[in-house]
N, C-alpha and C positions, 0 to 999 in steps of 0.2 A: 504494500499499500504506500503510495507516494503523496506528498503534499502538493496540491495543484497550484499553489502560489507561485513556485519557481517557474513552472511551465508557462504560466500566464504573464509573468513579468519579463520573461526572456525577450520577446519582440520589442518591448518598450526600451529595454536596456540597449539593444543593438541598433535602435533607430532614434535614440535620444538626440535632440537638438540643443537642449538647454543644460543638460548635466552630463558630465563625463567622469569616468573612474580612472584615476592615475595609478597604474599598476606598480610603478617604481616606488611610490610612497607606501603601498601595501607591504612591499618587501621590507622597507625600512621599519615600519611599525612592527612587523612580525619578528624581526631580529631582536628587538628590545623587549618583547613580550615574554613574561614568565608565568609559570603555572600559579604561583602564589599571588599573582596580580588579580586572579579571578575571584570576585566576591559577588554573592547573590545580592541584588539591590535591596531586598527587604532586610537583609542582615545588617546593612548599613543604616537602616532606619532607626530613629531615636525612640521607637515604640516597641512594646513587647506584647505579643498576642498569647503568651503562654497561659494566661488565666482562663482563656476560652476553651470549651470542650471541642473535641475534634469536629463534630458537625457544625458547631458555631463558627469555628475557624473557616470551614468551607463556605458557609453562608456569608461570612465577613468578606472573603475574597471575591465571591460572586457579586456582592453589592458594591464593594469598592471598585471592581473592574467595570461594573455597570455605569459608574459615575466618573471614571478616571479619564477625563478628556478636557481639553480646551480651557486652560486656566489663565491665559494671558489677557491683559487689558491695561488700561491707563486710567487710574492706578491699578496695579495688579491686586487681585483678590488675595488677602492674607488673613490668617486667623491667629488669635492668641490662645495658647493652651499651656497650662502649668508654668506660667511665667516666661514662655518662649513664643516667638513669632514664627509661623510656618507659611509657606505658599506651595502651590502645585500639589503633587501626589502626597507629600508629607502632610499637608494641610487637610487633604481629604481623609487620610487615615486618622488624623487627630480628631476631625469632626465626628467620625463614626465611633471612635473610642469615647469621646466626650458624651455622645448620645447614650451609649451603653452605661456609662457611669451615672447618667441622670435617670436611668431606668426607662429610657425610651426604647421600645421593642423593635429597634431598627433591623434586627436580624430575622424578624418574623414576616413571612409572606403576607399574612392577613393584615398586618399593620401597613405594609407597602401598598396593598390594594386600595385602602381607604386613606392614604396619605393626603393631607391637605397642603395647600400652598403655604399657609401660615406655619405649619409644623416643619416643613422642609426648610423654610427661611430660618427657623429657630436652629435647626440641626446644622445648617451650613452658614451660620452667622459669622460674618467677617467684617472687614473695613468697608467693603462694598458688596452689592449683590453679585454672586458668582455669575460669570458669563453662561449663556445658554441655560438659564435657570428653568424655563418652561420645558425645554427638551429633557432636562434631568428629571423633573417631576413626572413627565409622561413615561419616561423609560422605567423609573422605579415602579410606578403603578402597573405598567404592562408586564415587567419581569416578575413582579410579585404575583400577578394574576396567573401567568403561565406556570410559575414555580408551584403555586398552590394547586391548580387544576391538573397539571400533568405529572407533578413530582412530589405530591404530598407536602409541599413547602420546604423540601430539603434538597440542597444542591448535591448532597451525597447520592441521591437517587439519579441525578443526571449522569454522574460518573458511573453508577451501576448500569445504567442503560447502555453506556458506551463500552461496557465490559473492560474497563480500565485500559482502554486503547486511546492514546493521545489524538490520533487522527480521526477516530470515530467520534471522540468527544468534541473535536473541532467541528465536525459536520453536524452533530446534534445541536451545538450552541448556535451556529449560524443559520440552521434550519428552523429551530424552535423559538429562538429569541431574536426577532428582527433587528434590534439595535446593535447586535454583534455582527451583522451581515455586511462587512466592510469590503466593498468592491467599487470599482470605477469603470468607465468606458473610455478606452483609448483607441482612437481611429477605428471605431466600430467593433472593437473586441473587448470582452470582459477581462478586467485585471483584478485579481484577488489580493487583499492585504491582510485582513482578519487580525488587525493589531491587538485589540483588546481581548478577543477570544483566545488568541495564542498566549498572551501575557497571563491571562487567568489560568490556563493549563500549566504554564511554566511555574506560576506561583504555587499552585497545588503541589506540583512535583517537588519544588524546593522547600516549601514550608514543612512538608512531611518527609523531607530528605530521601525521596525515592522509595519510601516504604508505606505500607497500609494504603490510604487513599492516594498517596503519591507514587505508588508502584504502577507506572503507566508505560505500556508498550509503545513503541514508535515515537518516544519522546524526542529522539535525536532528529526526527523529521521536521520539527518546528523550525521556522525561519526566525530572523530578527524581527523586531517590532518597529515598523515604520512610523515614527512620530516626529516631534520637533527637534528634540535634543540630540538624537543619534546623527541625523544629517549635519547638524550644527558642529558637532565634535569631529565628524569625518572631514568636514570642510576645513576645520582648524588644523587637522593633521595633514591636510593636503591630499587626502584620498578622494574626496569629491571636489570637482571643479565646476563652477557655474559659468554660464555664458555671461558676457558683460551686461546684457540687458536684464537677466534674471538677478545677477549679483547686485545691480543697482537697486532693483525693487526691494530685495531682502534687506540690504544695508540701509535703505531709507524707510524701512518698516511699512512698505506699501503692501497691503494684503494680497495674497495669492489665492484666487478663487478655488474653492473645493471642486475637484473633478476636472480642473484645467490641465492641459498637457504639461505645463510647468510643474504643477503639484504632483501629478502622477509620476513624472520622471524623477523628481526628488525622492519619492517614496520607493519606487522600483529600484533605482540605483543604490539606495541605502541598503536594501535587503541583499542585492547582488554583490555589493562590495563586501558585506560581512560573510557571505558564502565564500568569496575569494580568500578572505582573511582566514576563515576556518580551514579551508583546504590546505593552505600554506602552513598553518599551525599544527595540523594533524601529524606532521612528521615528528614533532617533538611532544605533542600532547594528543595522543591518538583518540581519546574519548571526548575531546572538546566539542561543545555544542554551540550552535549559532547564538542561542540566548545567553550563553556564558559571556561571549564577546559583547553582546548587546548590553548586558548588565554592567560589565567593566566600563564600557564607553559612557553609559548613562551616569554612573557614579563619577567618572572623570569629568563629565559635563557639569556636575554640581560644584566643582571648583572653579568659580567664576573669576575672571580677571578683567580689568578695565578695558583692555584692547580687544576683548572678544567681539566678533561680529554677531549681529542678531541672528536668531533662528527665523525661519520663514513663518509668516502669520497666515493661517488658514482657519476660518471659522468652520468647525465640523464636530460632530459627535463621535467621530471614529478615533481621534487621538488628541 
């Protein structure tokens, strides 16, 4: 069983006008890469999920990944939690943990089905209203309803239906939960990315350390997760090169429309570049996975410096 993502992005990569992969810089990156550099992104998290029971952890990962998209804005959405300020994915995790501490039943499908606008505003309260708030509300209600009706309210049953196979689980997610069905049309052809669905599966695998619920066949078939941060860091490393026109847009924070050729090329080349890195690294780290490299790059991207170029800005529920 193969992941259809790579086959679908291949024509995009080989006909890209706006984005190119610099192979010589992949070689340079791989020469300096060490096994100990690999860290699971959630292990770098300032939060601890160990107080949750196994099925609660699974529902937590499902809900987090249902909401884990599009945090950028001016000003950027940030939240305060236990004396610290967080933004992006860390802020979303903090919001869910804060809700659990306040005895808000955020992990229950029944609660999600009847979730009100006011309650979600309370849960995601920050300095400003989070971008795409209405879309997030719709997704939580929809995913809660599907989880209740088809899976007795437990994400554990979604994994059970997929028979602990990562690729079957991917297909179940994108078929049964519409908001995870992340694809685009490029020159008349469907291109699959499945960013949040794949990240959810990888999170289950990593959080359970490949055992119990995390014992998933075909896990090595997952690709990288095409988002904002990974192409930004690949560009910084000189692995991705943008056309002058696209670079100018990104550097001036001009939004790139969702589903445009430019956006699709950024995402497709991001995934392909990490596959190329993986193949090169396999000589010294035989069991390295695409999402190991993705996780390493994402954490690297959290170390911001003043001369960093911006990431591309696309309003979308998919990343």
